[in-house]
C-alpha positions in Angstrom: 156.1 17.3 65.6 156.4 21.1 65.5 157.2 21.0 61.7 154.1 19.0 61.0 151.9 21.5 62.9 153.4 24.3 60.9 152.9 22.2 57.7 149.2 21.5 58.2 148.6 25.1 59.2 150.5 26.4 56.2 148.5 24.0 53.9 145.3 25.1 55.6 146.2 28.7 54.7 146.7 27.7 51.1 143.4 25.7 51.2 141.6 28.8 52.5 142.9 30.8 49.6 142.0 28.1 47.0 138.5 27.9 48.5 138.1 31.7 48.1 139.0 31.3 44.4 136.6 28.4 44.0 133.8 30.3 45.7 134.4 33.3 43.5 134.4 31.2 40.4 131.1 29.5 41.4 129.5 32.9 41.5 129.9 33.4 37.7 126.4 33.2 36.2 126.1 30.8 33.3 129.8 30.0 33.0 131.2 29.2 29.5 133.4 26.2 28.9 136.6 28.1 29.8 135.1 29.3 33.0 133.8 25.8 33.8 137.4 24.5 33.3 138.6 27.1 35.7 135.9 26.0 38.3 137.0 22.4 37.9 140.7 23.4 38.2 140.0 25.4 41.5 138.0 22.3 42.7 140.9 20.0 42.0 143.4 22.4 43.7 141.0 22.8 46.7 140.6 19.0 47.1 144.3 18.4 46.8 145.0 20.9 49.6 142.0 19.6 51.7 143.1 16.0 51.8 146.7 17.1 52.5 145.6 19.3 55.4 143.7 16.3 56.8 146.7 14.0 56.3 149.1 16.4 57.9 146.7 17.0 60.8 146.2 13.3 61.3 149.9 12.6 61.3 150.4 15.4 63.9 147.7 13.5 66.0 149.8 10.3 65.7 148.0 8.5 62.8 150.8 7.5 60.5 148.9 5.2 58.1 147.2 8.0 56.1 149.5 8.4 53.0 146.7 8.3 50.3 143.6 10.5 49.9 141.4 7.4 50.5 143.2 6.4 53.7 143.2 10.0 55.1 139.5 10.5 54.3 138.5 7.2 55.9 140.5 7.9 59.0 139.1 11.4 59.3 135.6 10.0 59.0 136.4 7.3 61.6 137.6 9.8 64.2 134.9 12.4 63.5 136.7 15.1 61.6 134.5 14.5 58.6 130.8 13.7 58.4 129.2 12.3 55.2 131.9 9.7 54.5 130.1 8.4 51.4 129.9 11.9 50.0 133.7 12.4 50.5 134.3 9.1 48.7 132.1 10.3 45.9 134.1 13.5 45.8 137.4 11.5 45.6 136.1 9.4 42.7 134.8 12.3 40.8 138.0 14.3 41.4 139.9 11.4 39.9 137.6 11.7 36.8 138.0 15.4 36.3 141.3 14.9 34.5 139.3 13.1 31.9 136.6 15.7 31.4 137.0 16.7 27.8 133.5 17.7 26.6 131.2 20.5 27.6 128.4 18.2 28.8 130.7 16.4 31.2 132.2 19.8 32.3 128.7 21.1 33.0 127.7 18.0 35.0 130.9 18.3 37.0 130.4 22.1 37.6 127.0 21.4 38.9 128.3 18.6 41.2 130.9 21.0 42.6 128.4 23.7 43.1 125.7 21.6 44.8 127.5 18.8 46.5 131.3 19.1 46.8 131.8 22.8 47.5 129.5 22.5 50.6 131.6 19.5 51.8 134.9 21.4 51.4 133.4 24.5 53.0 132.4 22.4 56.1 136.0 21.2 56.3 137.2 24.7 56.1 135.0 25.9 58.9 136.0 22.9 61.0 139.7 23.6 60.7 139.2 27.3 61.3 137.7 26.3 64.7 140.6 24.0 65.4 142.9 27.0 64.9 140.6 29.2 67.0 139.6 31.4 64.0 136.1 32.6 63.2 
């Protein structure tokens, strides 16, 4: 189990870095299409790391049936790691669509969803796991 603890903590460190990049990117006033693509990429990276932190943490806690993002998010909601389960499922669905965001209107809509809905969810998770590690 010691390797899994190290693994979720290492992933958490990478998640923290990706969230800093995402937060910085979201500060760009009136981003152009290339900047929006960067925001979407940092969002994808942050989500990928977030669900893997959750998965690794749950496995360390003895939950071994959390191999997919949906399973990990559902279990995390069930045991109180996540609040707003429906919002996390929306995030997962929209994350799956970002690979198919080809036009500027869709990129703008996604950038706004990230800014207003999904970044705050990811930030809550970041704070929650900082507390689990005893960080402030």
